[in-house]
Each structure stands twice: as C-alpha cells, then as structure tokens.
C-alpha positions as CSV (number, residue, x, y, z in Angstrom):
1,M,-27.7,-3.3,-1.4
2,R,-30.2,-3.7,2.0
3,F,-32.0,-7.0,-0.1
4,L,-28.2,-8.1,-1.6
5,T,-26.7,-7.8,2.4
6,A,-29.7,-10.0,4.0
7,M,-29.6,-12.4,1.2
8,F,-25.7,-13.0,2.3
9,V,-26.4,-13.1,6.2
10,S,-28.8,-15.2,5.7
11,V,-25.4,-18.0,3.6
12,L,-23.3,-17.1,6.1
13,W,-26.1,-18.6,8.8
14,I,-26.7,-21.3,6.9
15,T,-22.6,-21.8,6.2
16,P,-20.8,-20.0,9.1
17,L,-17.4,-18.9,7.7
18,S,-14.9,-18.9,10.3
19,A,-13.1,-15.7,10.6
20,A,-9.4,-17.2,8.4
21,E,-12.0,-18.5,5.9
22,K,-14.0,-15.1,5.6
23,V,-10.1,-12.8,5.1
24,D,-9.7,-15.4,2.7
25,R,-12.8,-14.2,0.9
26,L,-12.4,-10.9,1.3
27,M,-8.7,-11.2,0.0
28,E,-9.8,-12.5,-2.9
29,A,-12.3,-10.2,-3.2
30,L,-9.5,-7.3,-3.1
31,R,-7.6,-9.6,-5.7
32,L,-4.6,-8.9,-3.0
33,S,-2.6,-11.5,-5.2
34,E,-3.1,-9.2,-7.8
35,V,-1.6,-6.0,-5.3
36,V,0.8,-8.0,-4.1
37,D,2.4,-8.7,-7.8
38,I,2.7,-5.3,-8.5
39,L,4.3,-4.1,-5.1
40,T,6.6,-7.0,-6.3
41,S,7.5,-5.6,-9.4
42,E,7.8,-2.5,-8.0
43,G,10.2,-3.4,-5.6
44,K,12.3,-5.5,-7.2
45,A,12.5,-2.5,-9.6
46,Q,13.6,-0.2,-7.0
47,A,15.9,-2.8,-5.7
48,H,17.9,-2.7,-8.8
49,T,17.8,0.8,-8.8
50,M,19.6,0.4,-5.1
51,N,22.0,-1.8,-7.1
52,E,23.3,1.2,-8.8
53,T,23.1,4.4,-6.5
54,F,24.9,2.9,-3.6
55,L,26.6,-0.2,-5.3
56,G,27.6,0.6,-8.2
57,N,26.7,-2.3,-9.8
58,S,28.7,-4.7,-7.6
59,G,25.4,-6.5,-5.7
60,G,26.3,-9.5,-7.7
61,E,24.3,-12.9,-7.4
62,Y,24.4,-12.3,-3.7
63,F,22.3,-9.0,-3.6
64,H,20.1,-11.1,-6.2
65,T,19.0,-13.7,-4.2
66,Q,18.4,-11.6,-1.3
67,I,16.4,-9.2,-3.5
68,E,14.4,-12.8,-4.5
69,D,14.2,-13.4,-1.2
70,I,13.2,-10.5,0.7
71,Y,10.3,-10.0,-2.1
72,D,8.4,-13.4,-1.5
73,P,5.1,-12.9,-2.3
74,D,3.4,-15.4,-0.3
75,W,4.8,-14.0,2.9
76,I,4.0,-10.5,1.7
77,Q,0.3,-12.1,1.1
78,D,0.5,-13.8,4.5
79,Q,1.4,-10.1,6.2
80,I,-1.3,-8.7,4.7
81,S,-4.3,-10.9,5.5
82,M,-2.8,-11.3,9.2
83,A,-3.7,-8.1,9.6
84,F,-7.2,-8.2,8.8
85,L,-7.4,-11.1,11.0
86,E,-6.4,-9.1,14.3
87,T,-8.5,-6.1,13.1
88,L,-11.4,-6.9,11.5
89,T,-14.3,-8.3,13.7
90,D,-16.6,-11.3,12.3
91,S,-19.3,-8.0,11.1
92,Q,-17.2,-6.3,10.0
93,L,-15.3,-8.7,7.6
94,D,-18.9,-9.5,7.1
95,R,-19.7,-6.1,5.4
96,A,-16.7,-5.6,3.8
97,I,-17.5,-8.6,1.7
98,V,-20.6,-7.8,0.5
99,F,-19.2,-4.4,-0.2
100,F,-16.1,-5.5,-2.6
101,E,-18.2,-8.0,-3.6
102,S,-20.3,-5.9,-5.1
103,D,-20.2,-4.8,-8.6
104,L,-18.9,-1.1,-7.3
105,G,-16.1,-2.9,-5.1
106,Q,-14.9,-5.0,-8.1
107,T,-15.0,-2.3,-10.1
108,I,-12.9,0.0,-7.7
109,V,-10.2,-2.8,-7.0
110,S,-10.0,-3.2,-10.8
111,L,-9.4,0.5,-11.6
112,E,-6.6,0.9,-8.5
113,N,-4.9,-2.1,-9.6
114,S,-4.9,-1.0,-13.6
115,A,-4.2,2.8,-12.5
116,R,-0.8,1.4,-10.5
117,L,0.5,-0.6,-13.0
118,A,0.3,1.9,-15.5
119,I,1.3,4.5,-13.4
120,Q,4.7,2.7,-13.4
121,D,5.5,3.6,-16.8
122,E,7.4,6.6,-16.0
123,T,5.3,8.9,-19.4
124,I,2.2,7.9,-17.9
125,K,3.0,9.0,-14.3
126,E,4.6,12.2,-15.2
127,M,0.8,12.8,-17.5
128,A,-1.2,12.3,-14.3
129,Q,1.2,14.6,-12.6
130,D,0.3,17.4,-14.7
131,S,-2.7,16.2,-14.7
132,Y,-3.1,16.9,-11.1
133,F,-1.4,20.0,-10.9
134,A,-3.3,22.0,-14.0
135,I,-6.7,20.0,-11.9
136,D,-9.1,23.3,-11.2
137,R,-9.5,22.6,-7.1
138,S,-12.9,23.6,-7.5
139,S,-14.0,21.1,-9.4
140,Q,-15.9,18.3,-8.8
141,S,-13.4,15.3,-9.2
142,Y,-10.9,16.8,-7.6
143,R,-13.1,18.1,-4.3
144,L,-14.2,14.2,-4.6
145,I,-10.8,13.1,-4.3
146,D,-9.4,15.1,-1.6
147,E,-12.9,14.5,0.9
148,Y,-11.2,10.2,-0.2
149,I,-7.8,11.1,1.3
150,K,-9.0,13.6,3.8
151,V,-11.3,10.9,5.2
152,N,-9.4,8.0,5.3
153,D,-6.2,10.3,6.3
154,L,-3.8,9.0,3.5
155,I,-1.4,11.7,3.8
156,E,-0.4,11.0,7.2
157,K,-0.3,7.8,7.1
158,N,1.5,7.2,4.3
159,V,4.1,9.8,5.2
160,E,4.7,7.6,8.6
161,S,4.9,4.8,6.5
162,S,7.4,6.8,4.7
163,L,9.4,7.5,7.7
164,N,9.7,4.2,9.3
165,A,10.9,2.5,5.9
166,D,13.5,4.9,5.8
167,Y,14.3,4.8,9.1
168,N,14.7,0.1,8.8
169,F,16.7,0.4,5.9
170,F,18.9,3.5,7.3
171,R,19.1,1.8,10.7
172,A,20.2,-1.9,9.1
173,L,22.7,0.6,6.7
174,T,24.3,1.8,9.7
175,E,23.7,-1.1,12.1
176,D,27.5,-1.5,12.2
177,T,28.9,1.4,12.8
178,G,27.2,1.3,16.6
179,G,25.4,4.9,16.7
180,D,22.4,4.4,18.5
181,G,20.0,6.0,15.7
182,T,19.7,9.7,17.4
183,D,21.4,11.6,14.3
184,L,19.0,9.3,11.6
185,I,16.5,10.4,13.3
186,E,16.6,13.8,13.3
187,Q,17.4,13.8,9.5
188,L,14.8,12.1,8.2
189,L,12.5,14.5,10.2
190,L,14.4,17.9,8.1
191,D,13.4,15.3,5.4
192,K,10.0,15.2,6.1
193,D,8.2,18.0,4.5
194,N,10.0,17.2,1.1
195,I,8.8,13.8,1.4
196,E,4.4,15.3,2.5
197,R,5.5,16.7,-0.6
198,E,5.7,13.6,-2.6
199,T,3.0,11.7,-1.1
200,V,0.8,14.4,-1.7
201,T,1.9,14.8,-5.4
202,W,1.4,10.7,-5.9
203,L,-1.1,10.0,-3.9
204,Y,-3.4,13.2,-5.2
205,S,-2.3,12.1,-9.1
206,F,-2.7,8.1,-9.0
207,L,-6.1,8.8,-7.8
208,L,-7.3,11.0,-9.7
209,L,-6.4,8.5,-12.4
210,A,-7.7,5.7,-11.3
211,Y,-11.2,6.9,-10.1
212,Q,-11.8,8.7,-13.2
213,P,-14.3,6.7,-14.2
214,L,-16.7,6.4,-11.1
215,T,-19.6,8.7,-11.2
216,E,-20.4,11.1,-8.8
217,A,-22.5,8.5,-7.3
218,Q,-20.3,6.1,-7.0
219,M,-17.3,8.3,-5.7
220,R,-19.4,9.0,-3.2
221,E,-20.8,5.7,-2.0
222,N,-16.4,4.6,-1.5
223,I,-16.5,7.6,0.4
224,A,-19.3,6.6,2.6
225,F,-18.4,2.9,2.9
226,S,-15.1,4.6,3.8
227,R,-16.8,6.5,6.7
228,T,-18.0,3.5,8.3
229,D,-16.6,1.4,11.2
230,T,-15.6,-1.0,8.4
231,G,-14.0,1.0,6.5
232,R,-11.9,2.4,8.9
233,A,-11.1,-0.9,10.2
234,M,-10.0,-2.3,6.4
235,N,-8.1,1.3,6.5
236,D,-6.9,0.3,9.1
237,A,-5.3,-3.1,8.6
238,F,-4.5,-2.2,5.5
239,F,-1.7,0.5,7.1
240,L,-0.9,-1.8,9.9
241,G,0.1,-4.9,7.6
242,F,1.3,-2.5,4.5
243,N,4.1,-1.4,7.5
244,R,4.3,-4.4,9.1
245,M,5.8,-5.8,5.4
246,Y,7.7,-2.5,4.8
247,D,9.7,-2.2,7.4
248,D,10.7,-5.5,7.6
249,V,11.5,-5.2,3.6
250,Y,13.6,-2.2,4.0
251,Y,15.3,-3.5,7.0
252,R,17.0,-6.5,4.6
253,L,17.5,-4.3,2.4
254,G,19.5,-2.5,4.3
255,L,21.4,-5.1,5.6
256,A,21.6,-7.0,2.2
257,V,23.4,-3.8,1.1
258,S,25.2,-3.0,4.4
259,H,26.7,-7.3,3.6
260,V,28.1,-5.6,-0.4
261,L,29.1,-3.0,1.0
262,S,31.2,-4.4,3.7
263,G,32.2,-7.2,1.6
264,S,30.6,-9.5,4.1
265,D,28.3,-12.8,2.9
266,L,29.5,-12.8,-0.5
C-alpha cells in the first residue's frame, strides 16, 4: 500500500490535478452514478407510494412530472460532488482516491451497490432482516459490523437525516396553514425512538448483507480507513451532501403533494 501511495503521489506531482478534477476521479471510483441511479429508483418508488397513501392515486400527470424533476440524477450527483469539494482537502482527496481505486476499495463499492440494489426486493430485505435478528451478537462478523457502524456514527447521523427530511416534507405540506412548525417538531421528536429502531434494523441488515463476502482482514482495513482523518472527512462529506439533497427533495415532495391536495398548479 505504501508503494502504491508513493507511485500515485508521484503521478500527481508530474500531472497535478485540480481539486475539482480529483473530486471527479473520486466520484468515478465510488461509482456515484450507480449510487444515484439506485437512489433515484428508490425515490420514485417511494413517491409512487405517496401518491397512493396521501393522494389516493390522484396525482396524475402533474405529480409524475414533479417527481421526474425532483429526482434529477445530474442535480443529485452535483450535490454530493460539491460536498466533497467543500469538505476534503487536496491531500485527503489523494488518499481517498488511493483507497477507493484499490482492489479492496472497488470491492467495497461493488458490494455496497449490489446489496443496496438487491435489498429493494422485499423478499431479500426480509431475509436480510431475519439474518440480523438471528445472528449471534458475539460472532466476529457481527462485532466487526457493529464496530464499523459505531466508528462512523451511522445510527445517530442517519436518524438525524431522517428527522430533517420528514420535517421538511411536512413543513412544505402544511405551509399554507401558517403554522410555526412547533407541533410538527414535537411530533417528530416523539417518533424519534421508532425512527431509531427502524434505522438500526436497516443499517445492520444492509451492512451484514453487503459485507458478508469480506474477510476479517479486509473488514478491519475498511474500519481502519474509517478511523483516519480522510475516512472521517469522507463520512462528513457524504452526510453533508445527502442531507442537503434530501432536505430539498423532501421539501419539494411536500409541496407537490400539497399542490395536488389543494388543487393548485393543476
């Protein structure tokens, strides 16, 4: 790894890249376009459910058009890329590129994307959850996933993201009522325990499924990278980008639902 790093830094010295070019290279290593395609698919499926539950399938062409505009893959990818450009230093970008262009980095990205795509199937999702509930908490595989989740503070960060997204959705939905949002905040805080339980189940189920093929040594290297300044900066950048994106997406979804319910803009 030190040899590869030295070679990579040498190449950068010969042909220096701008920060934006480094971010583009990192996004390619992370296969961000694949991630965005998966997230877009998930979002549109959720919007279809909203059309059923909130609108009784009355959204029509207007709601469909809004969903297509909201889940613009180019815009979503730009939000993530911009967060990395803002958060990571040049040296952190260099180290992140080295890790994610390595065989292990590419394996991790491939496993995560494959599992995220697979878990969209309800049968596979239920099987993953059953495996999580049944796993021996003292087993090495569970303990490594548990360590990875804690090192990256994934539970608290994801719960916060969910609460913020829900707040923005319902804020837009009730905007015309003139409320100050106090009741909404109180209700969301009451739901926090349920959201946390759902988040814990989803995270452990997903990561146990995704990282199952990794050896103990590979998983430990993955955790070790997460503990570095670069790993922490990447984690912060991901959440910054996704939080910005989802806050905007859910606010616009709330507006779209509200407009259909009120009969405006139709």
